[in-house]
C-alpha positions, 0 to 999 in steps of 0.5 A: 539466507538472502532470497535468490534473485539477480539485479538486471539492467532492466530492473535498474532502469525501472528503479531509476524511472520510479525514482524520477516519477516519485520526485515529480509527484513530490514536486506536485504535492501528490505524495498524499493525493487529494481526498476524493482521489484517495477514496476512489483509489482505496475502493478500486484497491479493495475491489480489485484485490478481492476480484482476483480471489473470485469475489463478484461484488461490483465497484458500486457495491463495494462503495455502498459497503464502505458507506455503510449501505445495504447491498445484495450479495452473499454473506461471505463476499460482503464479509470479505469486503468489510474485512478488507476495509478494516485492514486497509483502514489500519494500514498506518498501524501495521509494522512492515518488519513484524511477523506479529503485525503480519499475522494480525493483518491476516487475522483482520483480513480473514476474520470469519472466513477461515478458522485459522485467521491470523495463524500460520499453517502447520499442514502441507498444502498445494496450489491447484489450477483446475485438476493440476497441482501447480505449486507444492508449498514448503512443509508446515514445519518450515513455514515459521522459520522461512518467514522469519528468514524473510522478515530478517532479509526485509529488515536488515538487508541493504537492498533497495526498498522497491526491490525488497518489497517485490522479493517479499511479495514473491517469496511470501507467495512461494512459502504460502504461510496461511491456509487461505488468503495468501494472495491478498496478503502478498499484495497488501504487505507489499503496500505496507512495505512501500509506504514506509519509504514512499508514502504515496504507495498507500494511496495508489490502486496498484492492485487494480493494475494487477487485476487488469494483468491477472494472467501476467501476474500469475505467469510472472509468479510461475516463471520465477518458480521455474527459475528458482529466483524472483527476478522475473517477478521483480521486473513485473511488479516494478513495471506495475509500480511505475505505471501506477505512479504515471497514472497518478501524475496524469491527475495533476489537474485535480485541485488540492483542497485547503485540508489536503495542503494542511495535511501534506504540510504536516509531513514536511514540518512535523513538530517544528514551528513554521511561519506563513512564509514557510507555508507559501514556500512549500505551496508556491502555486497559492496566494498569500491570502489563500495561505492565510485562509488555510492557516486560519482554518487549521487553527479553528479546527485545532489542527495547528496552534497559533503563537504570536501576532502579525510579524511574530506569528508562528504555528505548529501542529498539535498532537493528534488526539 
């Protein structure tokens, strides 16, 4: 069954604005942001997602853990960070349409934190806020069938990916398929879904914006629960995605390194042969001399292979080892 929601005028406006920003990002070669910006955003993502769940470690401490330095903190909080680093490092290998991949990600994220890491629940659970139960999740026996339906919708429905990612996020939170870790899984999996169609989302600190609007995030989930459809939550998440893209566009003065350009161009030409002229047409802002230096560096580092000489020179990307 298709999850219940409505496509409102506001949703269509947000989707159009997001599409425009993605076009601007591609034109500015920011679909894979500069290396240092990607690292900074990944740190903010991990810190914010765990902070939403009560982790008290600072950005500096999360950075230190990423750099394999010792930090003062509880064993549980440090393990949460290490697990989050591991799952985000493996994000390219996660299949957004696979329940097995979904459970594998939960296993990485919650390893050593809960006994049932990587396994969907079979027991009844409720979500409490203080002394009040705010949400009673579906019975354990319904979890796997409901998640199967949700993955079928994600894989087969012709709805726009931007919308499907938000619908999945909401419906997964409603089903509450795991005993613990559902919040961080919902946010992670929306990123896993989005990066299939829009690679830039892998590198955006969307969770940082959710943390800044944490009360609104929970309010959007609650309002959708009461309405019996995810419309309100879709609108909230699309606003967050739009803001994250606008934040990236504000960093256009961040210079791309030669390795940034080399990695970006791989996405353009894939396994096709290309010339220096092709490379220059993609990066109009650099000089022929800079293009030559880029290609020489990539050749020396065995990222690309050079064939021919002078005017007959062509290149192609080598397979990753």
